[in-house]
N, C-alpha and C positions, 0 to 999 in steps of 0.2 A: 535037457530041460532041468531047471533048478526047482522043480516042484515035487520031487519024490517024497518029501516029508509032509508038505502041505496037502497034496492030493488025497491021501488016505483019510486025513482028518476031515477034509471037505466032504468026502464020500460018506463019512459017519454023521454028517450034518453039523459038524463043529464050525462055527464062524468066529471071527475075531481072533485070528491066530497072529500073535506078536512075535516077530523076530528080535532077538536081543544080542548085542555084541558090544565089546569095549575096545578102546584104542589107548595106547600109551603105557601099557603094562611094563614094558622094558626100558622106559625112559629114565634118565638121571634127573630130569627137570620137569616140573609142572604137574598139572592135574592128570588123573586118569579120567577118561571121558567115555560114557556109555550112551547108547541109543536104543530105543524101542520103536518098532514100526509095525503097524497093522496095515497090510495091503488088501485091496478088494479081492474077493475070491475070483480066481481064474485070470487075473491080470498077469500079463507077461511084459516085463520091462526090458526092452532090447538093450543089451550091453551090461546089465547089472551082474556084478561078479565080486569076488573078494576084493576089497578096496586096495589091497597091496598090489594087485595085478593090473590096476588101472592107472592111467596117467592123471596128473593133477587136473588137467583141463577136462578130461572125461568125467572124473569124480565130481567136479563142480557142476557140470551139465546135468549129470544124473541126480545130484543133490536136489536141484530145483524140480526135476521131474518127480522124484520120490515124494517130496513134501506136497507137491501139487495134487498127486493122485491118492496119497495115503488116507485111509479112514481115520487114522490117528497116528501121531508120532511125538516123540519127546527125546530130549537130550539131557543128561545129568553129569555133573562133575564132582570129583572128590579131590581135595587139594593135597599137596606134597606133605604137609604136616600130618594129615590123617594117614597117608601112606606110611609115614615113619612110625606113627603111633600104633597102627593095627596090622601092618604088613601089607604088601601089594595085593596078595590074593584076596584078603578080606576087603581091601579098599575097592578093588575091581567089582567084587560082589555087591558092595554097598552102592556103588555107582549104578550097577544094573538094577538093583532093587528100587532106587530112586527114579530111574528112568521109567520102570513099569508103573510106579505109583503116580508119575506125572502124566501118564497117557491121556487122562481125562475120560477114558472109557475103561471098563473092566474087561480085560482080555479073557477069552475062554481057554486059551492054551498058549504056552510059550515054547518057542524053539530057540534054544540058547547055544551059543558057540562054546562048547566044551566046558560049561559051568552049570552050577545050580544057583537059582535065584531064590532068596529067602522070602518067598511070598506063597500064599495058599492058593496056588493056581497049578493045574496039571501042566507038566512040562517035560521036555526031552532035551538032554544035553547031547549035542552032535559034534563029534570030533571033526575039525576042519569044516565046521558048519557054514562059514562065510563063503566057501567055495562049492557048497552042496545044496544050500537052501536060499531061494531068492529073498525070503523075509530077513534072514540073518545077514545076507550080503547087503541088503538095503540099509539095515541098521549099521553095518560096518562102514558104509559110505557116509552116512550122516555123522557118525562119531569121528571118522577120520577128517572129513572136511571141517567140522567144527573145531577140532583140536588144531589142525594146520592153520586155520584162520587166527586162532588165539595166539599161536606161535608167531605168526607173521605180523598181525595187526596190533596186538597188545603186549605180549610178553617180551618180544624183541625190543620194543620201545622202552619198556620198564627196565630191562637189563641189556643194554646195547653191547656190552663187552663180550658176550658169549656166542654170538652167531646163531641165536635160537631160530631165526627165520630160515636158516640154511639147513641145520641138522635136526630141527624139530625136537630137540631135547635128548636125542639118542646118543649113545656113547661112541661117537665118531672120533677120528684122530683130531680133527679141529676142535671138537668140544672138549676132549681131554686136555688138549694144549691150553685152551682158554681157562679151564678150571685150575690147572697148575699155575697159570700166570696170575689169575685174579682171586682164586679161592672160590668157594661156593656162594651163591646168592641165597636170599631167604626162600626162594622157590625151588632150590635143589633138594632132592631127596637125600637127606643125610645118611639114611640107612643103606643107600646104594653106593655111597662114596668111599667108605672105609676100604673095601676090597680094591677099588680103583686106585686109590692113593698108595695102598700097600704094593700093588703091582708096579706102579710107576717108580716107587722108591727102590724096588728090587732091581730095576734096570740101571741104577746109577751106583 
């Protein structure tokens, strides 16, 4: 059961527990995306798990189930320019903060995947939280599906030379080859590329 963190809070009478997670921290391209989700007390969603452990088809199906039954949910994005300006850790935290602020209801407690959110709400950072808390896992699914759709439906069309729909902005062999062939796009994270190009040059 993925309610080991939610259950004690419910037993203390705490309602409105929001799970928070982000996706895209390790990407070379595009926004970092965070989600916040408040699920009804006692709800068990079959199949909800860390989004990385689910197939794309399963994530898409669960995405609609989660938003259908959630008491509140939101998704927020922080762009590559901001990642370069403030660093990825701060950008991910900013996306999480924006997701919490966009919930539309004030959560009573936050369960966060291995991070601290800069809001005045009691919270717990849980290492590997997306595999241990249903609330965080639900947030990871919303964030992952949102970002994958952006890669496939928007960003790949904006920058068709890079294969964004295939690798989702991660540093795969294909992506590195495309970067070397075409140079970075305006949506690439410049702060991530110096090391990559240095490594490539060392090979030749």
